[in-house]
N, C-alpha and C positions, 0 to 999 in steps of 0.2 A: 524635748520635742518642740517644734516650731508651733507658735500660736499665730493666729491671724484673726483679722476682722475685716469685713468689707467697709471699704471707705465711704461707698455711696450706696445706700439701700434701693432695691429695684423699686421702680415705679410703675402706677397704672399708666395706660397709654396716653390719656389726656394730659398734656403739659409735661410729660416726662422729661423731654429735652431740657425745657427751661428749669425745671426744678433742679435736675442733675447738674446743670451749668451753675446755678446758683449755690449749690452746695461745694462745687469745685472752687468757685471763686472765694467762698468764705473759709477755705481751709488752706493755711499756709503750706502744710507739706504737700497738698495736691498740687498747688501753683508750683512748688519746687519740682515735683515730679514732672508735670508738664514742660517746663523749662529744660530740665535734663532728658526728657524724651527727644526733643528736638535739636539736641546737641550733636557735635559733629561725631561724637562716639556712638551715637545711637541712631536716631532716625531724623537727620537734618532736613529731609525733605518735606516734613510735615510743617504746615503753618501753625501759628500760635493757637488758632480757633481750632484747628484740627488735633492737636496734642491735648487741649483741655477736653475736648470731646472724648477722645479715647482714655484719657485718665479717670473720666467719669464712669468707666466701665471696669477699672482696675481695682484690686484690693491691696492693702497693706499687710504685708507679713514681716515678722521680726525673727531673726534666728540669731542664737547665742554663738560666741566664738567656739569654733571646732565642730559645728553642727553642718552636717551636709544638706545643701540645698537643693541639689540635683545629684542624682547617682547614676554613673555610666552603667547602661544596659537597661535602667528602668524604662517602662512603657506603660500604656493604659493597661495592660494585664497585670502589673505589678503595683497598680495604684496611682501611678503618675498620670495627671490629667493633661500633660502636654503644654503646660502653661510656659509662657515667656516672662522673665523678670527684668526689671529696672532697678539697678542699685541706686538707692537714693542717699544712702549714709553706710560707711563701712568699707571693708575690702574683701574680696572674695578670691580664692585661689582655685584655678582650673587644672585639673590633673587627668591624665588619661593613662590607662593600662594598655600596653602593646605587647605583641607576641614575644618580642626579643627582650623583655625586661621582666623582672620580677616585682619591682616596686614602681608606684605611678610615677610618670613624667610630668613634671610641672610645665604646662603649655602656655599659660598666661596668668596674670594677676589683674583683677578687675575693681576699679573704683567707681565712685559716683558718676552717673551719666553712661554706664556701660550696660549693655543687653546681655543676656544669657537664656539659651533655651529656645531660641526663635525657630531652629530647625524642627523641633518636635511640636511646636505650636502649628507650623505649616503642614507636616505630614503625619504626626502622631507616631512616628517610628521611635525605636529604642534611643536613649540618650547616647551620645558619642564620648562624654566626658564627665567626670565628677566636679561639681562646684561646691566648694566648702568654705564657709565663713571663716576668714583669718582674723576677724575682729567682730565685735556685735554688728549685725547688718540690718538694715531697714530696706525692703524691696517693694516696689509696686508691681503687682503681678496681674497678667492678662491671662486668663484660663482659655481654654477651648469654648466653654459654654458661654464665657463673656464675649468672646469674639463673635459666636454666632449671633448672639443678641446685638452687638454692634452692627453686623451685617444686615439683620432684619430692620433695625430702627434707624441706622445711620449709613446706608449704603454707600454714599460718595465717600464718606470719612474712611469707611471700612476698605474701600478699594485703593484709596490713597495709602492707607496703612499697609496692606499686603503688597502693594507695589514698591514702598519703601523698603519692607523686609525681604522682598524678593531681590531687590537691587543689592542689598546689604549682603544677602548670602551669595550672590554672583560674583561680588567683589571678592569674597572669602575664598571661593573656589578659583579664582583667576590667581590670587595670591598664592594658593596651595599649588596650582599647575606651575606657577613661576618657579616655585622652590623645588618641585620634582624636577624641572628642567635643569636647574643648577645642580642637584644632586647627581642627575645623569652626567652632566658635564664633568663634575668632580671624579665620579667613579671612571668616567672614560680616561681623563687625565692621569688618575692614579695606575690605571692599568698599563698605560702607555710607558710610565716611568718604571713600573715592575717589568714590564718586557724588556725595557733598556738595561736595567740593573740585572736582570736574570737571564743569562743567555740561554737559548734553546738548548736542550740536551742532544746528544748524538741521535741521528737517524736510526 
């Protein structure tokens, strides 16, 4: 079972942001997480300062090889708090079960600097895929509760984070739409070829 600890303990209101930033700056893994968070595979729109602020609200979780980090179909009712995770070290395999298959289909492999789970962070809905540690994995996790704290304490940074996540999801939807259009064109071309090769029967 995964174990985790909070990278940065919650603070009282007075000087909380300053103390949180000092702890982030003193942690090599936190600084690495912040650099990865603003990489091209994650949320490149964040500035260095914004990424450091977000990391101050995240937790470190470690998962052993073969352990499921996210399970398809899980939601709040099944104990999943809708967290988003940033891979810091290791590799994660993303698989999904579809109606036409009896075994999971591998849809992606994620390494350091990749995000997973951002859709459930935004809407709290059931997970659309299973993410399994293919090696020992270290992740920085932003839970929904931590996101709410970020919104309350650092609204400008939270707004930038949510905007960056929304843009990332929009790009994924556009990519999916492009693939659907390509599949439709392929089906149409195949049907034309079938019609050419198989003449119509007698009227």
